VMD Tcl script that draws the C-alpha trace (Angstrom):
set ca {
  {111.00 -34.23 71.27}
  {107.53 -35.63 71.47}
  {104.40 -34.13 72.94}
  {104.42 -36.38 75.98}
  {107.76 -35.03 77.10}
  {106.52 -31.47 76.76}
  {103.60 -32.33 78.99}
  {105.86 -33.76 81.68}
  {108.20 -30.69 81.38}
  {105.29 -28.26 81.90}
  {104.16 -30.20 84.98}
  {107.72 -30.38 86.27}
  {107.99 -26.59 85.86}
  {104.86 -26.02 87.95}
  {101.94 -26.08 85.51}
  {99.14 -27.55 87.67}
  {96.81 -28.17 84.59}
  {99.26 -30.71 83.24}
  {99.60 -32.68 86.49}
  {96.95 -35.39 85.82}
  {98.16 -36.13 82.25}
  {101.78 -36.07 83.26}
  {101.27 -38.49 86.20}
  {99.39 -40.85 83.85}
  {102.23 -40.68 81.26}
  {104.93 -41.40 83.92}
  {103.01 -44.31 85.26}
  {102.27 -45.93 81.86}
  {105.41 -45.15 79.77}
  {108.93 -45.97 81.00}
  {110.51 -43.44 78.66}
  {108.44 -40.73 80.18}
  {109.43 -41.94 83.72}
  {113.12 -41.84 82.62}
  {112.64 -38.31 81.25}
  {111.16 -37.14 84.53}
  {114.21 -38.68 86.42}
  {116.56 -36.84 83.98}
  {114.70 -33.56 84.73}
  {115.06 -34.12 88.48}
  {118.75 -34.86 88.13}
  {119.29 -31.71 86.06}
  {117.41 -29.50 88.53}
  {119.46 -30.95 91.47}
  {122.72 -30.29 89.62}
  {121.65 -26.71 88.75}
  {120.74 -26.01 92.32}
  {124.15 -27.27 93.56}
  {125.89 -25.07 91.08}
  {123.78 -22.08 92.15}
  {125.16 -22.39 95.68}
  {126.93 -19.10 96.39}
  {130.23 -19.09 98.20}
  {130.87 -16.16 100.51}
  {134.33 -14.51 101.03}
  {135.21 -13.71 104.55}
  {136.99 -10.45 105.31}
  {140.18 -12.34 106.09}
  {140.11 -13.98 102.66}
  {139.41 -10.82 100.69}
  {143.06 -9.67 100.18}
  {144.04 -13.07 98.81}
  {140.95 -13.10 96.58}
  {141.77 -9.65 95.12}
  {145.43 -10.65 94.60}
  {144.29 -13.63 92.58}
  {142.19 -11.29 90.34}
  {145.13 -8.88 89.91}
  {147.42 -11.72 88.93}
  {145.10 -12.67 86.19}
  {144.49 -9.10 84.95}
  {148.00 -7.64 85.13}
  {150.79 -9.07 82.97}
  {153.76 -10.34 84.90}
  {156.73 -8.14 84.99}
  {159.78 -9.23 83.00}
  {163.09 -9.56 84.75}
  {166.14 -8.54 82.70}
  {168.72 -9.71 85.24}
  {170.01 -12.52 82.99}
  {170.16 -10.28 79.93}
  {172.09 -7.56 81.70}
  {174.49 -10.20 83.08}
  {175.14 -11.60 79.67}
  {175.55 -8.14 78.14}
  {178.08 -7.20 80.83}
  {179.99 -10.37 80.30}
  {180.13 -9.80 76.54}
  {181.29 -6.15 77.00}
  {184.04 -7.23 79.46}
  {185.18 -9.95 77.00}
  {185.37 -7.46 74.14}
  {187.35 -4.98 76.24}
  {189.78 -7.78 77.24}
  {190.17 -9.00 73.67}
  {190.87 -5.54 72.26}
  {193.37 -4.86 75.05}
  {195.19 -8.10 74.31}
  {195.20 -7.34 70.63}
  {196.69 -3.82 71.15}
  {199.32 -5.19 73.56}
  {200.32 -8.04 71.34}
  {200.50 -6.02 68.13}
  {204.14 -5.34 67.37}
  {205.39 -1.77 67.50}
  {205.85 -0.04 64.05}
  {209.32 -0.04 62.50}
  {211.58 2.81 63.32}
  {210.25 5.93 61.78}
  {212.66 8.35 60.24}
  {212.11 11.90 58.96}
  {214.31 14.06 56.90}
  {214.17 17.83 56.89}
  {214.14 19.10 53.31}
  {213.84 22.80 53.95}
  {214.15 25.18 56.88}
  {213.06 28.84 56.99}
  {211.62 31.51 59.18}
  {209.47 34.58 58.81}
  {211.32 36.51 61.52}
  {213.32 39.27 59.92}
  {217.09 39.01 60.56}
  {216.86 35.57 62.16}
  {219.03 32.66 61.13}
  {217.79 29.10 60.98}
  {220.06 26.11 61.17}
  {219.95 22.39 61.86}
  {222.26 19.56 62.64}
  {222.10 15.79 63.26}
  {223.31 14.18 66.40}
  {225.19 10.90 66.69}
  {222.01 8.88 67.42}
  {220.23 10.37 64.29}
  {218.12 12.99 66.03}
  {217.80 16.20 64.05}
  {217.87 19.46 65.92}
  {216.58 22.74 64.37}
  {217.66 26.06 65.95}
  {216.66 29.65 65.26}
  {219.16 32.47 66.09}
  {217.82 35.98 66.59}
  {220.16 38.97 66.80}
  {220.18 40.61 70.18}
  {217.83 43.48 70.85}
  {215.34 42.70 68.10}
  {212.75 41.10 70.32}
  {211.49 42.62 73.52}
}
mol new
graphics top color blue
foreach p $ca { graphics top sphere $p radius 0.5 }
foreach p [lrange $ca 0 end-1] q [lrange $ca 1 end] { graphics top cylinder $p $q radius 0.2 }
display resetview
């Protein structure tokens, strides 16, 4: 930046002592005249930006809501996740139920009594097999021994 531009800038900012020299520079040098026009354009733009907007009382709730939206994080919605989790759980229950129903029953289980006894004094223990293979165990107690 040269000294001539500084002189023009001081005059443009209100320094009355630089006025005569600045006017002479603008009149004689086209670069100084262009610099003065640039300063005027910048000042006009800065003044337009400095214009303050007012918010009317009716606009205030919407204004504050816009500020809250930018400050507070949005809430997450888990509706989709819960739906998918419920569908998966229902599918698992159905699959396990089908598996249990479709599994064949175990082969016929048979048991054999190897020994029969009792700790009741004087009682007799016996057993017998029925025609269908069911074993029945019985205990015989003499009369009058038990209340």
